[in-house]
DSSP file (Angstrom, degrees, kcal/mol; ACC not computed):
  #  RESIDUE AA STRUCTURE BP1 BP2  ACC     N-H-->O    O-->H-N    N-H-->O    O-->H-N    TCO  KAPPA ALPHA  PHI   PSI    X-CA   Y-CA   Z-CA
    1    1 A M              0   0    0      0, 0.0     2,-0.2     0, 0.0     0, 0.0   0.000 360.0 360.0 360.0 125.7  -77.4   71.8    5.8
    2    2 A A        -     0   0    0      1,-0.0     2,-0.4     0, 0.0     0, 0.0  -0.577 360.0-127.6 -86.5 144.2  -75.5   69.7    8.5
    3    3 A M        -     0   0    0     -2,-0.2     2,-0.5    33,-0.1    33,-0.1  -0.778  17.5-136.1 -92.4 129.6  -77.5   67.0   10.3
    4    4 A E        +     0   0    0     -2,-0.4    34,-0.5    35,-0.0     2,-0.3  -0.746  33.1 168.2 -85.4 131.4  -77.3   67.2   14.1
    5    5 A T        -     0   0    0     -2,-0.5     2,-0.3    32,-0.2    34,-0.3  -0.985  12.3-171.9-137.2 154.3  -76.8   63.8   15.7
    6    6 A C  E     -a   39   0A   0     32,-1.3    34,-2.2    -2,-0.3     2,-0.4  -0.978   9.1-165.0-141.8 161.0  -75.9   62.6   19.2
    7    7 A L  E     +a   40   0A   0     -2,-0.3     2,-0.3    32,-0.2    34,-0.2  -0.966  15.5 175.0-149.3 132.1  -75.0   59.5   21.0
    8    8 A T  E     -a   41   0A   0     32,-1.2    34,-2.3    -2,-0.4     2,-0.5  -0.988  19.4-158.2-137.4 143.6  -75.0   59.0   24.7
    9    9 A V  E     -a   42   0A   0     -2,-0.3    34,-0.2    32,-0.2     3,-0.1  -0.995   2.2-171.8-114.9 121.1  -74.5   56.2   27.2
   10   10 A Q  S    S+     0   0    0     32,-2.3     2,-0.4    -2,-0.5    33,-0.1   0.737  73.3  37.0 -83.5 -22.5  -75.9   56.6   30.6
   11   11 A H  S >  S-     0   0    0     31,-0.2     3,-1.3    33,-0.1    -1,-0.1  -0.977  73.4-131.8-128.2 146.7  -74.2   53.5   32.3
   12   12 A S  T 3  S+     0   0    0     -2,-0.4    -1,-0.1     1,-0.3    -2,-0.0   0.620 105.1  62.5 -69.4 -15.5  -70.8   52.0   31.7
   13   13 A D  T 3  S+     0   0    0      3,-0.0    -1,-0.3     2,-0.0     2,-0.1   0.259  88.6  98.8 -98.0  13.2  -72.3   48.4   31.3
   14   14 A C  S <  S-     0   0    0     -3,-1.3     3,-0.1     1,-0.2    -5,-0.1  -0.343  89.5 -54.4 -93.3 176.0  -74.4   49.4   28.1
   15   15 A E        -     0   0    0     -2,-0.1    -1,-0.2     1,-0.1    27,-0.1  -0.152  67.0-105.0 -46.0 139.2  -73.8   49.0   24.4
   16   16 A P     >  -     0   0    0      0, 0.0     4,-1.8     0, 0.0     3,-0.4  -0.268  27.4-109.2 -69.0 161.2  -70.5   50.4   23.4
   17   17 A T  H  > S+     0   0    0      1,-0.2     4,-2.7     2,-0.2     5,-0.2   0.863 117.1  59.0 -66.7 -38.6  -70.4   53.7   21.5
   18   18 A D  H  > S+     0   0    0      1,-0.2     4,-2.5     2,-0.2    -1,-0.2   0.906 107.0  50.1 -52.5 -42.2  -69.3   52.0   18.1
   19   19 A Q  H  > S+     0   0    0     -3,-0.4     4,-2.4     2,-0.2     5,-0.2   0.947 109.2  49.3 -58.0 -49.7  -72.5   50.0   18.4
   20   20 A L  H  X S+     0   0    0     -4,-1.8     4,-2.9     1,-0.2    -2,-0.2   0.943 110.4  51.3 -63.0 -43.6  -74.6   53.1   19.0
   21   21 A E  H  X S+     0   0    0     -4,-2.7     4,-2.3     1,-0.2    -1,-0.2   0.887 108.0  52.1 -59.7 -39.3  -72.9   54.7   16.0
   22   22 A Q  H  X S+     0   0    0     -4,-2.5     4,-2.2     1,-0.2    -1,-0.2   0.902 112.3  46.7 -64.0 -39.3  -73.8   51.6   13.8
   23   23 A I  H  X S+     0   0    0     -4,-2.4     4,-2.1     2,-0.2    -2,-0.2   0.883 112.4  49.8 -68.8 -39.6  -77.5   52.0   15.0
   24   24 A R  H  X S+     0   0    0     -4,-2.9     4,-3.3    -5,-0.2     5,-0.2   0.937 111.1  48.4 -67.6 -44.5  -77.5   55.7   14.3
   25   25 A Q  H  X S+     0   0    0     -4,-2.3     4,-2.2     2,-0.2    -1,-0.2   0.875 111.8  48.7 -64.8 -40.1  -76.2   55.3   10.9
   26   26 A L  H  X S+     0   0    0     -4,-2.2     4,-2.5     2,-0.2    -1,-0.2   0.896 112.4  49.2 -65.2 -33.2  -78.7   52.5   10.0
   27   27 A V  H  X S+     0   0    0     -4,-2.1     4,-2.2     1,-0.2     6,-0.3   0.957 112.9  46.5 -72.6 -44.7  -81.6   54.6   11.3
   28   28 A E  H  <>S+     0   0    0     -4,-3.3     5,-2.0     1,-0.2     4,-0.4   0.894 116.6  45.0 -71.2 -28.9  -80.4   57.6    9.3
   29   29 A N  H ><5S+     0   0    0     -4,-2.2     3,-1.0     3,-0.2    -1,-0.2   0.942 114.6  47.5 -69.4 -46.6  -79.9   55.4    6.1
   30   30 A R  H 3<5S+     0   0    0     -4,-2.5    -2,-0.2     1,-0.3    -1,-0.2   0.807 117.3  42.1 -68.1 -31.2  -83.2   53.7    6.4
   31   31 A T  T ><5S-     0   0    0     -4,-2.2     3,-0.9    -5,-0.2    -1,-0.3   0.457 106.7-125.8 -91.6  -1.2  -85.0   56.9    7.0
   32   32 A S  T < 5 -     0   0    0     -3,-1.0    -3,-0.2    -4,-0.4    -4,-0.1   0.841  68.2 -63.2  57.5  34.9  -83.1   58.8    4.2
   33   33 A G  T 3 <S+     0   0    0     -5,-2.0    -1,-0.2    -6,-0.3    -5,-0.1   0.721  98.8 137.4  63.4  23.4  -82.2   61.4    6.7
   34   34 A R    <   +     0   0    0     -3,-0.9     2,-0.7    -6,-0.2    20,-0.4   0.327  46.0  87.7 -90.1   7.4  -85.7   62.4    7.3
   35   35 A I    >   -     0   0    0     18,-0.1     3,-0.8    -7,-0.1     2,-0.2  -0.927  69.4-150.5-106.5 110.8  -85.2   62.6   11.1
   36   36 A R  E 3  S+ B   0  52A   0     16,-3.0    16,-2.9    -2,-0.7     3,-0.1  -0.585  77.6  13.2 -87.4 141.7  -84.0   66.0   12.2
   37   37 A G  E 3  S-     0   0A   0     -2,-0.2    -1,-0.2    14,-0.2   -32,-0.2   0.834  87.0-160.5  65.6  35.3  -81.8   66.1   15.3
   38   38 A L  E <   -     0   0A   0     -3,-0.8   -32,-1.3   -34,-0.5     2,-0.4  -0.244  12.9-178.5 -53.6 124.5  -81.3   62.4   15.4
   39   39 A C  E     -aB   6  50A   0     11,-2.8    11,-2.1   -34,-0.3     2,-0.5  -0.996  12.8-174.4-125.9 126.4  -80.3   61.1   18.8
   40   40 A V  E     +aB   7  49A   0    -34,-2.2   -32,-1.2    -2,-0.4     2,-0.3  -0.982  20.7 160.5-119.8 119.8  -79.5   57.5   19.8
   41   41 A S  E     -aB   8  48A   0      7,-2.6     7,-3.5    -2,-0.5     2,-0.5  -0.934  35.6-130.2-139.0 160.4  -78.8   56.9   23.4
   42   42 A V  E     +aB   9  47A   0    -34,-2.3   -32,-2.3    -2,-0.3     2,-0.5  -0.960  20.9 177.8-106.9 121.4  -78.7   54.1   25.9
   43   43 A E  E >   - B   0  46A   0      3,-2.9     3,-1.7    -2,-0.5   -34,-0.0  -0.856  65.0 -60.6-122.4  92.9  -80.6   54.6   29.2
   44   44 A G  T 3  S-     0   0    0     -2,-0.5   -33,-0.1     1,-0.3   -34,-0.1  -0.565 121.6 -11.3  73.4-127.0  -80.3   51.5   31.3
   45   45 A P  T 3  S+     0   0    0      0, 0.0    29,-2.2     0, 0.0     2,-0.4   0.454 121.6  91.8 -83.7  -3.0  -81.9   48.5   29.4
   46   46 A R  E <   -Bc  43  74A   0     -3,-1.7    -3,-2.9    27,-0.2     2,-0.6  -0.801  62.2-151.0-111.9 139.0  -83.4   50.9   26.8
   47   47 A L  E     -Bc  42  75A   0     27,-2.7    29,-3.4    -2,-0.4     2,-0.6  -0.880  25.0-158.3 -92.4 122.8  -82.2   52.2   23.4
   48   48 A V  E     -Bc  41  76A   0     -7,-3.5    -7,-2.6    -2,-0.6     2,-0.4  -0.937  10.0-167.5-113.4 122.1  -83.9   55.6   23.0
   49   49 A I  E     +Bc  40  77A   0     27,-2.4    29,-2.8    -2,-0.6     2,-0.3  -0.920  17.9 168.8-103.4 129.2  -84.3   57.2   19.5
   50   50 A S  E     +Bc  39  78A   0    -11,-2.1   -11,-2.8    -2,-0.4     2,-0.3  -0.968  19.0  94.1-141.4 153.2  -85.3   60.8   19.5
   51   51 A G  E     - c   0  79A   0     27,-0.7    29,-2.5    -2,-0.3     2,-0.4  -0.960  64.2 -80.7 160.0-159.9  -85.5   63.7   16.9
   52   52 A Q  E     +Bc  36  80A   0    -16,-2.9   -16,-3.0    -2,-0.3     2,-0.3  -0.989  39.1 169.1-137.5 143.8  -88.3   65.1   14.7
   53   53 A T  E     - c   0  81A   0     27,-3.0    29,-2.1    -2,-0.4   -18,-0.1  -0.912  36.7-127.2-145.5 173.1  -89.8   64.0   11.5
   54   54 A S  S    S+     0   0    0    -20,-0.4     2,-0.4    -2,-0.3    27,-0.1   0.425  86.5  49.5-104.6  -1.9  -92.8   64.9    9.4
   55   55 A T     >  -     0   0    0    -21,-0.2     4,-1.5     1,-0.1     5,-0.1  -0.977  66.7-136.7-139.5 149.6  -94.3   61.3    8.9
   56   56 A Y  H  > S+     0   0    0     -2,-0.4     4,-2.1     1,-0.2     5,-0.2   0.751 105.7  65.5 -76.8 -19.3  -95.2   58.3   11.1
   57   57 A Y  H  > S+     0   0    0      2,-0.2     4,-3.1     1,-0.2     5,-0.2   0.949  99.8  47.5 -64.2 -45.0  -93.6   56.2    8.4
   58   58 A S  H  > S+     0   0    0      1,-0.2     4,-2.4     2,-0.2    -1,-0.2   0.928 110.9  53.7 -62.4 -38.2  -90.2   57.6    9.0
   59   59 A K  H  X S+     0   0    0     -4,-1.5     4,-1.7     1,-0.2    -1,-0.2   0.934 110.3  46.3 -60.3 -41.9  -90.8   57.0   12.8
   60   60 A Q  H  X S+     0   0    0     -4,-2.1     4,-2.4     1,-0.2     5,-0.2   0.875 109.0  55.0 -74.1 -34.6  -91.6   53.4   12.2
   61   61 A L  H  X S+     0   0    0     -4,-3.1     4,-2.4     1,-0.2    -1,-0.2   0.921 104.8  55.2 -58.8 -37.4  -88.7   53.0    9.9
   62   62 A A  H  X S+     0   0    0     -4,-2.4     4,-2.8    -5,-0.2    -2,-0.2   0.928 108.6  47.3 -58.1 -44.4  -86.5   54.2   12.7
   63   63 A T  H  X S+     0   0    0     -4,-1.7     4,-2.1     1,-0.2    -1,-0.2   0.950 111.9  47.3 -66.9 -45.1  -87.8   51.6   15.0
   64   64 A H  H  X S+     0   0    0     -4,-2.4     4,-0.9     2,-0.2    -1,-0.2   0.880 111.8  52.7 -62.3 -40.1  -87.4   48.7   12.6
   65   65 A A  H >X S+     0   0    0     -4,-2.4     3,-1.0    -5,-0.2     4,-0.9   0.951 111.5  46.5 -60.2 -50.5  -83.8   49.9   11.7
   66   66 A A  H >X S+     0   0    0     -4,-2.8     4,-2.6     1,-0.3     3,-1.0   0.909 107.1  57.9 -64.5 -35.4  -82.9   49.9   15.5
   67   67 A L  H 3< S+     0   0    0     -4,-2.1    -1,-0.3     1,-0.3    -2,-0.2   0.758  96.6  63.0 -66.6 -23.8  -84.5   46.5   16.1
   68   68 A D  H << S+     0   0    0     -3,-1.0    -1,-0.3    -4,-0.9    -2,-0.2   0.856 121.2  18.9 -71.8 -34.0  -82.2   45.0   13.5
   69   69 A L  H << S+     0   0    0     -3,-1.0     2,-1.9    -4,-0.9    -2,-0.2   0.648 106.0  77.1-113.6 -18.6  -79.0   45.8   15.7
   70   70 A A    ><  +     0   0    0     -4,-2.6     3,-0.9     1,-0.2    -1,-0.1  -0.519  57.9 166.7 -94.6  72.5  -80.1   46.5   19.3
   71   71 A L  T 3  S+     0   0    0     -2,-1.9    -1,-0.2     1,-0.2    -2,-0.0   0.855  70.4  26.8 -64.3 -37.9  -80.6   42.7   20.1
   72   72 A Q  T 3  S+     0   0    0     -3,-0.2     2,-0.4     2,-0.1    -1,-0.2   0.072 103.1  94.1-119.0  25.5  -80.9   42.8   23.9
   73   73 A L  S <  S-     0   0    0     -3,-0.9     2,-0.4    -6,-0.1   -27,-0.2  -0.891  73.6-122.3-115.2 152.6  -82.3   46.3   24.4
   74   74 A V  E     -c   46   0A   0    -29,-2.2   -27,-2.7    -2,-0.4     2,-0.4  -0.768  34.3-131.0 -90.5 128.1  -85.9   47.5   24.7
   75   75 A I  E     -c   47   0A   0     -2,-0.4     2,-0.5   -29,-0.2   -27,-0.2  -0.706  22.1-172.1 -85.2 128.4  -86.5   50.1   21.9
   76   76 A Q  E     -c   48   0A   0    -29,-3.4   -27,-2.4    -2,-0.4     2,-1.0  -0.949   8.3-159.2-122.0 109.0  -88.1   53.5   23.0
   77   77 A N  E     +c   49   0A   0     -2,-0.5   -27,-0.2   -29,-0.2   -29,-0.1  -0.760  21.2 166.5 -89.7  95.6  -89.0   55.7   20.0
   78   78 A D  E     +c   50   0A   0    -29,-2.8   -27,-0.7    -2,-1.0     2,-0.2   0.016  25.1 140.4 -99.8  24.1  -89.3   59.2   21.2
   79   79 A V  E     -c   51   0A   0    -29,-0.2     2,-0.4   -30,-0.2   -27,-0.2  -0.546  47.9-137.5 -68.0 135.7  -89.3   60.7   17.6
   80   80 A V  E     -c   52   0A   0    -29,-2.5   -27,-3.0    -2,-0.2     2,-0.6  -0.807   9.4-146.3 -96.7 130.7  -91.8   63.6   17.5
   81   81 A V  E     +c   53   0A   0     -2,-0.4     2,-0.3   -29,-0.2   -27,-0.2  -0.942  39.6 138.0 -99.9 118.6  -94.0   63.7   14.2
   82   82 A S              0   0    0    -29,-2.1    -2,-0.0    -2,-0.6   -30,-0.0  -0.956 360.0 360.0-147.4 164.6  -94.8   67.2   13.2
   83   83 A A              0   0    0     -2,-0.3   -29,-0.1   -29,-0.0    -2,-0.0   0.503 360.0 360.0 -76.4 360.0  -95.0   69.3   10.1
């Protein structure tokens, strides 16, 4: 089963795409791929993580993984927790 992932940047002065890819990979690794439809995007000063997972623990892991690399961005975790 292929994992759907996306990376987007809303403004040209935001983090470069390779930085977003590093963050996405770290989130995916730390959560052991448990976030379906993982999307990491930059919207102004915010790094937005979205997708769906079955546990709040995975959502928390995603936030902490992003914090390790997104030094000057506010983290917005929009991951939905559902069965």
